[in-house]
C-alpha positions as a Markdown table, in Angstrom:
| # | Residue | x | y | z |
|---|---|---|---|---|
| 1 | Met | 18.3 | 31.6 | 38.0 |
| 2 | Arg | 15.9 | 29.3 | 39.8 |
| 3 | Thr | 13.1 | 31.9 | 39.5 |
| 4 | Asn | 13.6 | 32.3 | 35.7 |
| 5 | Lys | 13.8 | 28.5 | 35.2 |
| 6 | Thr | 10.6 | 28.1 | 37.1 |
| 7 | Lys | 8.8 | 30.7 | 35.0 |
| 8 | Thr | 10.0 | 28.9 | 31.8 |
| 9 | Ile | 8.7 | 25.6 | 33.1 |
| 10 | Ile | 5.3 | 27.2 | 33.9 |
| 11 | Phe | 5.1 | 28.8 | 30.5 |
| 12 | Val | 5.9 | 25.6 | 28.7 |
| 13 | Ala | 3.3 | 23.8 | 30.7 |
| 14 | Leu | 0.7 | 26.3 | 29.6 |
| 15 | Ile | 1.7 | 25.9 | 26.0 |
| 16 | Leu | 1.4 | 22.2 | 26.2 |
| 17 | Gly | -1.7 | 22.3 | 28.2 |
| 18 | Ala | -0.5 | 19.4 | 30.3 |
| 19 | Gly | 1.8 | 18.5 | 33.2 |
| 20 | Phe | 5.5 | 19.2 | 32.7 |
| 21 | Phe | 8.3 | 17.4 | 34.5 |
| 22 | Ile | 12.1 | 17.0 | 34.2 |
| 23 | Thr | 13.8 | 13.6 | 34.3 |
| 24 | Gly | 17.3 | 12.7 | 35.0 |
| 25 | Cys | 19.9 | 12.1 | 32.3 |
| 26 | Asn | 19.6 | 9.0 | 30.1 |
| 27 | Lys | 23.0 | 7.8 | 29.1 |
| 28 | Gln | 21.7 | 6.1 | 26.0 |
| 29 | Ile | 20.1 | 9.3 | 24.8 |
| 30 | Glu | 23.1 | 11.3 | 25.8 |
| 31 | Asn | 25.5 | 9.1 | 23.9 |
| 32 | Ala | 23.3 | 9.2 | 20.8 |
| 33 | Val | 23.1 | 13.0 | 20.6 |
| 34 | Gly | 25.1 | 14.2 | 17.6 |
| 35 | Ala | 25.3 | 10.8 | 16.1 |
| 36 | Asn | 23.9 | 9.8 | 12.8 |
| 37 | Val | 21.5 | 7.2 | 14.1 |
| 38 | Lys | 18.8 | 5.6 | 12.0 |
| 39 | Val | 15.7 | 4.0 | 13.7 |
| 40 | Asn | 12.9 | 2.5 | 11.5 |
| 41 | Asn | 14.3 | 4.3 | 8.5 |
| 42 | Ile | 13.8 | 7.7 | 10.2 |
| 43 | Glu | 17.0 | 9.7 | 10.8 |
| 44 | Ser | 17.5 | 10.8 | 14.4 |
| 45 | Ile | 18.3 | 14.3 | 15.5 |
| 46 | Glu | 21.8 | 15.1 | 14.3 |
| 47 | Asn | 22.9 | 17.7 | 16.8 |
| 48 | Ala | 22.3 | 18.8 | 20.4 |
| 49 | Thr | 20.1 | 21.8 | 19.7 |
| 50 | Asn | 16.6 | 22.1 | 21.3 |
| 51 | Asn | 14.1 | 22.9 | 18.5 |
| 52 | Phe | 10.6 | 23.5 | 19.9 |
| 53 | Thr | 8.3 | 22.0 | 17.3 |
| 54 | Pro | 4.6 | 22.7 | 18.1 |
| 55 | Ile | 3.5 | 20.4 | 15.3 |
| 56 | Ile | 5.1 | 16.9 | 15.4 |
| 57 | Ala | 5.4 | 15.3 | 11.9 |
| 58 | Ser | 5.9 | 11.6 | 11.4 |
| 59 | Phe | 5.5 | 9.2 | 8.5 |
| 60 | Val | 2.5 | 6.9 | 8.1 |
| 61 | Thr | 4.7 | 4.8 | 5.9 |
| 62 | Lys | 8.0 | 5.2 | 4.1 |
| 63 | Pro | 8.0 | 6.9 | 0.7 |
| 64 | Ile | 8.8 | 4.2 | -1.9 |
| 65 | Pro | 9.2 | 5.5 | -5.5 |
| 66 | Val | 7.4 | 3.7 | -8.3 |
| 67 | Leu | 7.7 | 4.1 | -12.1 |
| 68 | Gly | 4.4 | 5.1 | -13.6 |
| 69 | Ser | 2.9 | 4.8 | -17.1 |
| 70 | Asp | 4.0 | 8.4 | -17.7 |
| 71 | Glu | 7.7 | 7.1 | -17.3 |
| 72 | Arg | 8.1 | 9.3 | -14.2 |
| 73 | Tyr | 8.9 | 8.2 | -10.7 |
| 74 | His | 6.1 | 8.8 | -8.3 |
| 75 | Leu | 6.3 | 9.1 | -4.5 |
| 76 | Thr | 3.0 | 8.8 | -2.7 |
| 77 | Tyr | 3.0 | 8.9 | 1.1 |
| 78 | Glu | 1.5 | 10.7 | 4.2 |
| 79 | Leu | 2.7 | 12.7 | 7.2 |
| 80 | Gln | 0.8 | 12.4 | 10.5 |
| 81 | Leu | 0.7 | 15.8 | 12.0 |
| 82 | Thr | 0.0 | 16.3 | 15.7 |
| 83 | Asn | -0.4 | 19.7 | 17.4 |
| 84 | Ala | 1.3 | 19.1 | 20.8 |
| 85 | Thr | 0.3 | 22.5 | 22.2 |
| 86 | Ser | -3.0 | 24.1 | 23.4 |
| 87 | Phe | -2.9 | 26.8 | 20.7 |
| 88 | Thr | -4.5 | 26.6 | 17.3 |
| 89 | Trp | -1.8 | 26.6 | 14.5 |
| 90 | Lys | -2.4 | 27.4 | 10.9 |
| 91 | Ile | -0.3 | 25.6 | 8.3 |
| 92 | Asn | 1.0 | 28.1 | 5.8 |
| 93 | Ser | 3.1 | 25.6 | 3.8 |
| 94 | Val | 4.6 | 22.1 | 3.6 |
| 95 | Glu | 7.6 | 21.6 | 1.4 |
| 96 | Val | 9.5 | 18.4 | 0.5 |
| 97 | Leu | 13.2 | 19.0 | 0.6 |
| 98 | Asp | 16.4 | 17.2 | -0.2 |
| 99 | Ala | 17.6 | 16.5 | 3.4 |
| 100 | Glu | 21.1 | 17.4 | 2.5 |
| 101 | Asn | 20.3 | 20.5 | 0.5 |
| 102 | His | 17.3 | 22.5 | 1.7 |
| 103 | Asn | 17.5 | 24.7 | -1.3 |
| 104 | Gln | 16.3 | 21.8 | -3.5 |
| 105 | Thr | 12.5 | 21.5 | -3.3 |
| 106 | Phe | 10.6 | 18.5 | -4.8 |
| 107 | Ala | 7.1 | 19.6 | -3.8 |
| 108 | Asn | 5.5 | 22.7 | -2.3 |
| 109 | Phe | 2.0 | 22.8 | -0.8 |
| 110 | Ser | 0.8 | 26.3 | 0.1 |
| 111 | Gly | -2.2 | 28.6 | -0.2 |
| 112 | Asn | -5.3 | 26.8 | -1.3 |
| 113 | Thr | -3.5 | 23.4 | -1.8 |
| 114 | Ile | -3.1 | 23.0 | 2.0 |
| 115 | Thr | -6.7 | 22.4 | 3.0 |
| 116 | Pro | -7.6 | 19.6 | 0.6 |
| 117 | Asn | -4.4 | 17.7 | 1.4 |
| 118 | Asn | -4.7 | 18.0 | 5.2 |
| 119 | Gln | -7.5 | 15.9 | 6.8 |
| 120 | Ile | -8.3 | 16.1 | 10.5 |
| 121 | Ile | -8.7 | 12.8 | 12.4 |
| 122 | Pro | -11.4 | 11.8 | 13.1 |
| 123 | Gly | -13.8 | 12.7 | 10.3 |
| 124 | Arg | -11.4 | 13.3 | 7.4 |
| 125 | Ile | -12.2 | 17.0 | 7.7 |
| 126 | Pro | -10.1 | 19.1 | 5.3 |
| 127 | Ser | -8.5 | 22.0 | 7.1 |
| 128 | Asn | -5.5 | 24.3 | 7.1 |
| 129 | Asn | -5.7 | 24.6 | 10.9 |
| 130 | Leu | -4.8 | 22.2 | 13.7 |
| 131 | Glu | -6.5 | 23.0 | 17.0 |
| 132 | Gly | -4.8 | 22.1 | 20.3 |
| 133 | Gly | -4.2 | 18.4 | 20.6 |
| 134 | Gln | -5.6 | 17.6 | 17.1 |
| 135 | Thr | -4.1 | 15.1 | 14.7 |
| 136 | Ser | -4.3 | 15.2 | 10.9 |
| 137 | Val | -2.9 | 13.2 | 8.0 |
| 138 | Phe | -1.2 | 15.3 | 5.3 |
| 139 | Phe | -1.3 | 13.6 | 1.9 |
| 140 | Ile | 1.8 | 14.0 | -0.4 |
| 141 | Thr | 2.3 | 12.9 | -3.9 |
| 142 | Phe | 4.8 | 14.2 | -6.5 |
| 143 | Ala | 6.8 | 12.9 | -9.4 |
| 144 | Ile | 10.4 | 13.1 | -10.5 |
| 145 | Asp | 11.5 | 12.7 | -14.2 |
| 146 | Ser | 14.6 | 10.6 | -13.7 |
| 147 | Ile | 15.7 | 8.0 | -11.2 |
| 148 | Asp | 19.0 | 9.8 | -11.1 |
| 149 | Asp | 17.2 | 12.8 | -9.6 |
| 150 | Leu | 15.7 | 10.8 | -6.7 |
| 151 | Pro | 17.2 | 12.1 | -3.4 |
| 152 | Glu | 18.9 | 9.8 | -0.9 |
| 153 | Lys | 17.1 | 11.5 | 1.9 |
| 154 | Ile | 14.1 | 13.8 | 2.2 |
| 155 | Ala | 13.0 | 16.2 | 4.9 |
| 156 | His | 9.9 | 18.4 | 5.3 |
| 157 | Arg | 9.8 | 22.1 | 6.0 |
| 158 | Leu | 6.6 | 23.3 | 7.7 |
| 159 | Lys | 5.7 | 27.0 | 8.0 |
| 160 | Ile | 3.1 | 27.6 | 10.7 |
| 161 | Thr | 1.5 | 30.5 | 12.5 |
| 162 | Ile | -1.2 | 31.2 | 15.1 |
| 163 | Pro | -4.3 | 32.9 | 13.6 |
| 164 | Gly | -4.3 | 36.4 | 14.8 |
| 165 | Gly | -0.6 | 36.5 | 15.4 |
| 166 | Ile | 2.0 | 34.8 | 17.6 |
| 167 | Ser | 2.1 | 36.3 | 21.1 |
| 168 | Glu | 5.1 | 38.3 | 22.3 |
| 169 | Gly | 5.3 | 35.9 | 25.3 |
| 170 | Phe | 5.6 | 32.9 | 23.0 |
| 171 | Leu | 8.1 | 34.6 | 20.7 |
| 172 | Gly | 10.2 | 35.6 | 23.8 |
| 173 | Phe | 10.1 | 32.0 | 25.0 |
| 174 | Leu | 11.5 | 30.9 | 21.6 |
| 175 | Ser | 14.0 | 33.8 | 21.6 |
| 176 | Leu | 12.5 | 35.1 | 18.3 |
| 177 | Pro | 12.2 | 38.8 | 17.2 |
| 178 | Pro | 8.8 | 40.3 | 18.3 |
| 179 | Asn | 7.7 | 40.9 | 14.6 |
| 180 | Thr | 8.1 | 37.2 | 13.7 |
| 181 | Lys | 5.0 | 36.1 | 11.7 |
| 182 | Glu | 5.5 | 32.3 | 11.4 |
| 183 | Leu | 7.6 | 29.5 | 12.7 |
| 184 | Val | 9.7 | 27.3 | 10.4 |
| 185 | Gln | 10.2 | 23.6 | 11.3 |
| 186 | Ile | 12.3 | 21.1 | 9.4 |
| 187 | Glu | 11.4 | 17.6 | 10.5 |
| 188 | Ala | 10.2 | 14.2 | 9.3 |
| 189 | Lys | 13.4 | 13.1 | 7.7 |
| 190 | Ser | 13.6 | 9.7 | 5.9 |
| 191 | Tyr | 15.9 | 7.8 | 3.7 |
| 192 | Val | 14.3 | 7.2 | 0.3 |
| 193 | Pro | 14.4 | 3.5 | -0.6 |
| 194 | Glu | 15.3 | 2.3 | -4.0 |
| 195 | Ala | 12.5 | 2.5 | -6.6 |
| 196 | Asn | 10.1 | -0.4 | -6.1 |
| 197 | Lys | 11.2 | -3.6 | -7.9 |
| 198 | Leu | 8.0 | -5.7 | -7.4 |
| 199 | Val | 7.1 | -6.8 | -10.9 |
| 200 | Ile | 3.9 | -8.9 | -11.4 |
| 201 | Gly | 1.9 | -10.3 | -14.3 |
| 202 | Pro | -1.5 | -8.9 | -15.2 |
| 203 | Pro | -4.4 | -9.8 | -12.8 |
| 204 | Leu | -6.8 | -10.1 | -15.8 |
| 205 | Arg | -6.8 | -10.7 | -19.5 |
| 206 | Gly | -8.4 | -9.0 | -22.5 |
| 207 | Thr | -9.1 | -5.5 | -23.8 |
| 208 | Lys | -10.2 | -2.1 | -22.5 |
| 209 | Trp | -9.7 | -2.5 | -18.8 |
| 210 | Val | -10.1 | 0.9 | -17.0 |
| 211 | Ala | -7.8 | 1.5 | -14.0 |
| 212 | Ala | -10.3 | 3.4 | -11.8 |
| 213 | Asp | -9.3 | 5.1 | -8.6 |
| 214 | Gly | -5.6 | 4.3 | -9.1 |
| 215 | Cys | -2.4 | 6.0 | -8.2 |
| 216 | Cys | -1.6 | 8.7 | -7.5 |
| 217 | Thr | -4.2 | 11.5 | -7.2 |
| 218 | Ala | -7.4 | 9.6 | -6.9 |
| 219 | Glu | -8.7 | 9.9 | -3.4 |
| 220 | Arg | -10.9 | 6.8 | -2.6 |
| 221 | His | -8.0 | 4.4 | -2.4 |
| 222 | Val | -5.0 | 6.6 | -1.9 |
| 223 | Arg | -6.6 | 8.4 | 1.1 |
| 224 | Ser | -8.3 | 5.4 | 2.7 |
| 225 | Val | -6.7 | 5.9 | 6.2 |
| 226 | Met | -7.9 | 3.4 | 8.8 |
| 227 | Pro | -7.0 | 2.7 | 12.4 |
| 228 | Ile | -6.2 | -1.0 | 12.3 |
| 229 | Asn | -4.2 | -3.1 | 14.7 |
| 230 | Gly | -3.1 | -0.1 | 16.8 |
| 231 | Arg | -1.8 | 2.2 | 14.0 |
| 232 | Leu | -2.9 | 4.3 | 11.1 |
| 233 | Val | -2.6 | 2.4 | 7.9 |
| 234 | Ile | -3.5 | 2.7 | 4.2 |
| 235 | Ala | -3.7 | -0.8 | 2.6 |
| 236 | Gln | -5.2 | 0.6 | -0.6 |
| 237 | Arg | -2.6 | 3.2 | -1.3 |
| 238 | Phe | -1.8 | 1.7 | -4.8 |
| 239 | Ala | -5.1 | -0.1 | -5.4 |
| 240 | Ile | -6.9 | -0.2 | -8.7 |
| 241 | Asp | -10.6 | -1.0 | -9.4 |
| 242 | Trp | -10.5 | -2.7 | -12.7 |
| 243 | Glu | -13.7 | -2.3 | -14.9 |
| 244 | Lys | -14.0 | -3.4 | -18.5 |
| 245 | Leu | -15.5 | -1.6 | -21.6 |
| 246 | Asp | -17.3 | -3.2 | -24.5 |
| 247 | Asp | -16.7 | -2.5 | -28.2 |
| 248 | Gln | -18.7 | 0.7 | -27.8 |
| 249 | Asn | -16.9 | 1.8 | -24.6 |
| 250 | Arg | -19.8 | 1.0 | -22.3 |
| 251 | Ile | -19.4 | -0.3 | -18.8 |
| 252 | Phe | -22.7 | -2.0 | -18.7 |
| 253 | Val | -25.5 | -2.8 | -21.2 |
| 254 | Gly | -29.1 | -3.4 | -20.0 |
| 255 | Asp | -30.5 | -3.3 | -16.5 |
| 256 | Pro | -28.0 | -1.4 | -14.2 |
| 257 | Leu | -29.4 | -3.3 | -11.2 |
| 258 | Asp | -28.4 | -6.7 | -12.7 |
| 259 | Val | -24.8 | -7.7 | -12.1 |
| 260 | Lys | -24.8 | -9.6 | -15.3 |
| 261 | Ser | -25.3 | -6.4 | -17.3 |
| 262 | Tyr | -21.7 | -5.3 | -16.5 |
| 263 | Ile | -19.1 | -6.2 | -19.1 |
| 264 | Cys | -16.5 | -7.2 | -16.5 |
| 265 | Tyr | -18.8 | -9.5 | -14.5 |
| 266 | Gly | -17.7 | -13.1 | -14.6 |
| 267 | Glu | -14.3 | -12.4 | -16.1 |
| 268 | Glu | -11.5 | -14.7 | -15.0 |
| 269 | Ile | -9.1 | -13.4 | -12.4 |
| 270 | Leu | -5.4 | -14.4 | -12.6 |
| 271 | Ala | -2.6 | -15.0 | -10.2 |
| 272 | Val | -0.1 | -12.3 | -10.8 |
| 273 | Gly | 2.8 | -14.5 | -9.7 |
| 274 | Asp | 3.8 | -17.7 | -8.1 |
| 275 | Gly | 3.0 | -17.9 | -4.4 |
| 276 | Arg | 1.1 | -19.5 | -1.5 |
| 277 | Val | -2.6 | -18.7 | -0.8 |
| 278 | Val | -2.8 | -17.4 | 2.8 |
| 279 | Val | -6.4 | -16.1 | 2.7 |
| 280 | Ala | -9.4 | -17.4 | 0.7 |
| 281 | Val | -13.0 | -16.3 | 1.5 |
| 282 | Asp | -15.9 | -17.6 | -0.5 |
| 283 | Lys | -19.3 | -17.1 | 1.3 |
| 284 | Tyr | -20.8 | -13.7 | 0.5 |
| 285 | Asp | -23.6 | -13.0 | -2.0 |
| 286 | Asn | -23.5 | -10.3 | -4.6 |
| 287 | Gln | -24.6 | -6.7 | -3.7 |
| 288 | Ile | -27.2 | -5.0 | -5.9 |
| 289 | Pro | -25.3 | -2.5 | -8.1 |
| 290 | Gly | -26.0 | 1.2 | -8.1 |
| 291 | Gln | -25.0 | 2.1 | -4.6 |
| 292 | Leu | -22.8 | 1.0 | -1.8 |
| 293 | Pro | -24.3 | -1.1 | 0.9 |
| 294 | Pro | -25.8 | 1.2 | 3.6 |
| 295 | Val | -24.3 | -0.9 | 6.4 |
| 296 | Ile | -21.6 | -3.5 | 6.2 |
| 297 | Ala | -19.5 | -5.3 | 8.7 |
| 298 | Leu | -15.8 | -4.7 | 8.6 |
| 299 | Glu | -15.1 | -8.4 | 7.9 |
| 300 | Glu | -17.4 | -8.3 | 4.9 |
| 301 | Ala | -16.0 | -5.2 | 3.3 |
| 302 | Asp | -13.7 | -7.2 | 0.9 |
| 303 | Gly | -16.4 | -9.6 | -0.1 |
| 304 | Asn | -15.1 | -12.9 | -1.4 |
| 305 | His | -11.4 | -12.4 | -1.6 |
| 306 | Val | -8.0 | -14.0 | -1.9 |
| 307 | Val | -4.5 | -13.1 | -0.6 |
| 308 | Ile | -1.4 | -14.6 | -2.2 |
| 309 | Asp | 2.0 | -14.5 | -0.5 |
| 310 | Leu | 4.4 | -13.6 | -3.4 |
| 311 | Gly | 7.5 | -13.8 | -1.2 |
| 312 | Asn | 9.9 | -11.2 | 0.1 |
| 313 | Gly | 7.2 | -9.5 | 2.2 |
| 314 | Asn | 4.9 | -8.9 | -0.8 |
| 315 | Phe | 1.3 | -10.0 | -0.9 |
| 316 | Ala | -1.3 | -9.7 | -3.7 |
| 317 | Phe | -4.9 | -9.0 | -2.8 |
| 318 | Tyr | -8.0 | -9.6 | -4.9 |
| 319 | Ala | -11.5 | -8.6 | -3.7 |
| 320 | His | -15.3 | -8.8 | -4.6 |
| 321 | Met | -15.3 | -12.2 | -6.4 |
| 322 | Ile | -18.5 | -14.1 | -7.3 |
| 323 | Lys | -19.6 | -16.5 | -4.6 |
| 324 | Gly | -18.7 | -20.0 | -5.5 |
| 325 | Ser | -16.0 | -18.9 | -8.0 |
| 326 | Val | -13.0 | -18.8 | -5.7 |
| 327 | Ala | -10.9 | -21.6 | -7.1 |
| 328 | Val | -8.2 | -21.8 | -4.4 |
| 329 | Glu | -7.9 | -22.7 | -0.8 |
| 330 | Val | -5.5 | -21.6 | 2.0 |
| 331 | Gly | -2.2 | -23.4 | 1.6 |
| 332 | Asp | -2.5 | -23.9 | -2.2 |
| 333 | Phe | 0.5 | -23.0 | -4.2 |
| 334 | Val | -0.5 | -21.1 | -7.4 |
| 335 | Thr | 1.4 | -20.2 | -10.5 |
| 336 | Arg | 1.4 | -17.0 | -12.5 |
| 337 | Gly | -1.6 | -16.9 | -14.9 |
| 338 | Gln | -3.6 | -19.5 | -12.9 |
| 339 | Val | -7.4 | -18.7 | -12.7 |
| 340 | Ile | -8.2 | -18.1 | -9.0 |
| 341 | Gly | -11.8 | -16.7 | -9.3 |
| 342 | Leu | -14.3 | -14.6 | -11.2 |
| 343 | Val | -15.0 | -10.8 | -11.1 |
| 344 | Gly | -18.1 | -10.2 | -9.0 |
| 345 | Asn | -19.9 | -7.6 | -6.8 |
| 346 | Thr | -19.5 | -8.8 | -3.2 |
| 347 | Gly | -18.6 | -6.7 | -0.2 |
| 348 | Asn | -18.4 | -2.9 | -0.1 |
| 349 | Thr | -19.0 | -2.2 | -3.8 |
| 350 | Ser | -21.5 | -0.4 | -6.0 |
| 351 | Ala | -20.7 | -2.1 | -9.3 |
| 352 | Pro | -18.9 | -5.3 | -10.4 |
| 353 | His | -15.1 | -4.9 | -10.6 |
| 354 | Leu | -11.9 | -6.4 | -9.5 |
| 355 | His | -10.2 | -4.5 | -6.6 |
| 356 | Phe | -6.5 | -5.4 | -6.7 |
| 357 | His | -3.5 | -4.1 | -4.8 |
| 358 | Thr | -0.3 | -5.4 | -3.3 |
| 359 | Met | 0.6 | -4.9 | 0.4 |
| 360 | Ser | 3.2 | -5.6 | 3.0 |
| 361 | Gly | 1.3 | -8.3 | 5.0 |
| 362 | Ser | -1.6 | -10.7 | 4.9 |
| 363 | Ser | -4.1 | -8.4 | 6.7 |
| 364 | Thr | -6.3 | -7.0 | 4.0 |
| 365 | Leu | -6.9 | -3.7 | 5.9 |
| 366 | Gly | -4.1 | -3.7 | 8.4 |
| 367 | Ser | -1.1 | -4.0 | 6.0 |
| 368 | Asn | 0.5 | -1.0 | 4.3 |
| 369 | Gly | -0.1 | -0.8 | 0.5 |
| 370 | Ile | 3.1 | -1.0 | -1.5 |
| 371 | Pro | 3.7 | -0.1 | -5.1 |
| 372 | Tyr | 4.2 | -2.6 | -7.9 |
| 373 | Met | 4.7 | -2.7 | -11.6 |
| 374 | Ile | 3.0 | -4.8 | -14.3 |
| 375 | Asp | 5.5 | -6.5 | -16.6 |
| 376 | Lys | 3.6 | -5.9 | -19.9 |
| 377 | Tyr | 0.4 | -4.2 | -21.1 |
| 378 | Asp | -0.8 | -2.1 | -24.0 |
| 379 | Leu | -1.8 | 1.5 | -23.0 |
| 380 | Ile | -4.5 | 2.7 | -25.4 |
| 381 | Gly | -5.7 | 5.9 | -23.7 |
| 382 | Arg | -7.3 | 7.2 | -20.5 |
| 383 | Ala | -10.6 | 8.5 | -19.3 |
| 384 | Glu | -10.9 | 12.3 | -19.0 |
| 385 | Ser | -11.8 | 12.4 | -15.3 |
| 386 | Thr | -13.2 | 10.4 | -12.4 |
| 387 | Glu | -16.5 | 12.3 | -13.0 |
| 388 | Ala | -16.6 | 11.2 | -16.6 |
| 389 | Phe | -15.9 | 7.6 | -15.6 |
| 390 | Glu | -18.7 | 7.7 | -12.9 |
| 391 | Glu | -21.2 | 9.1 | -15.4 |
| 392 | Ala | -20.5 | 6.1 | -17.7 |
| 393 | Glu | -20.7 | 3.7 | -14.8 |
| 394 | Ile | -24.0 | 5.1 | -13.6 |
| 395 | Asn | -25.8 | 5.9 | -16.9 |
| 396 | Gly | -24.3 | 3.3 | -19.2 |
| 397 | Thr | -23.2 | 5.9 | -21.7 |
| 398 | Pro | -20.0 | 5.3 | -23.7 |
| 399 | Leu | -16.8 | 6.4 | -22.0 |
| 400 | Glu | -14.7 | 8.7 | -24.2 |
| 401 | Ile | -11.1 | 7.6 | -24.5 |
| 402 | Phe | -8.5 | 10.4 | -24.5 |
| 403 | Pro | -5.0 | 10.1 | -25.9 |
| 404 | Val | -2.0 | 9.6 | -23.6 |
| 405 | Ser | 1.6 | 10.9 | -24.0 |
| 406 | Ile | 3.1 | 7.4 | -24.2 |
| 407 | Pro | 0.7 | 5.0 | -25.8 |
| 408 | Gly | 1.5 | 1.4 | -26.9 |
| 409 | Ile | 3.3 | -1.4 | -25.2 |
| 410 | His | 4.5 | -0.7 | -21.7 |
| 411 | Lys | 6.9 | -2.9 | -19.7 |
| 412 | Asn | 7.6 | -2.8 | -15.9 |
| 413 | Asn | 5.6 | 0.2 | -14.8 |
| 414 | Leu | 2.3 | 1.0 | -13.0 |
| 415 | Pro | -0.8 | 2.1 | -14.9 |
| 416 | Leu | -1.8 | 5.4 | -13.5 |
| 417 | Asp | -5.3 | 6.5 | -12.5 |
| 418 | Leu | -7.9 | 6.2 | -15.3 |
| 419 | Ser | -5.5 | 4.5 | -17.7 |
| 420 | Ile | -7.2 | 2.2 | -20.2 |
| 421 | Val | -5.2 | -0.9 | -21.1 |
| 422 | Asn | -5.2 | -4.2 | -23.0 |
| 423 | Phe | -3.8 | -7.2 | -21.2 |
| 424 | Pro | -2.4 | -10.2 | -23.1 |
| 425 | Glu | -4.9 | -12.9 | -23.9 |
């Protein structure tokens, strides 16, 4: 028995590519085995089995449902995947399951949908492989028709293989048949919180505001993973870049290098709710439109900006204001609808717009982005695509407005990507 155990330890050490040791029993762990213990909203292992999981899956943030302008409930979140072995593993599929009923699947990523949704850190390199020791972020978004269909808990089923086939030695180590083609892991369990209940007022007023790079499939904001304050975080997960159209549906008229040519430039920015100002920066000059700044310091990325504490762990963030227009100071208490600044082009931006999102803390890059709903707006249509929007932004050509399935007055939901809305005057 001693010889066999030693061989197993050596084999595992080779798999992990690192030292391997055995510790004594831990009574706290021993007592928890088999219990239904929740830590940080993640459910612990529910039984005493030893499941070897080459790829470790964990949440970047908890999946909070939000009602979109299509009247469906959207879940947008990420899994951090780490290959804890020295082998290269190919991801064949990632499924989102009801944790209590693995036959019920809410989303399935497989085939050519794996690579674009799995990005290696560093470099944000799309890949369906994880080499030994590599970490990636897997981006997940899906929608459910009814709140009654939201599961209490979700889990994730990963099907993985080694390119070229899994060796007989490895299969023997796992007590699997020699013809096994892939491993199946069920992990990353989480309770699903109630649908988000943060309702705010509009951040702007007037007609034909375009919700650019919004939830939930646009990539610039939704996938802006950054290592801040010792963890991976996406502050902009539910951010929107608001730009305005004129009567002919143009984003700018005149010289594209002049910020004043843009229809939204100088528009009043409104407090979306009552709260205390916790950040107010007003010192940066406008960028020249047309391209992002080639080099910019991290602290300048937001340009002139304001953060308002709305209470209950919810913070509203506004970026890129005109220098000299920020009308509030840290410590001020603002009320809904109060003008706090003007739309500008400061910071990391290529055209005047209001960047707005809500988040879980006051750190503009180090807080997790959280979903919100706007209490009332008029949905008049949508842009066809991000490419169509960018063409209008670059060339000044009219942006064609396409119909939406549920036009008209919307209450208490989130305008989805490329929605075009009117806000109350």
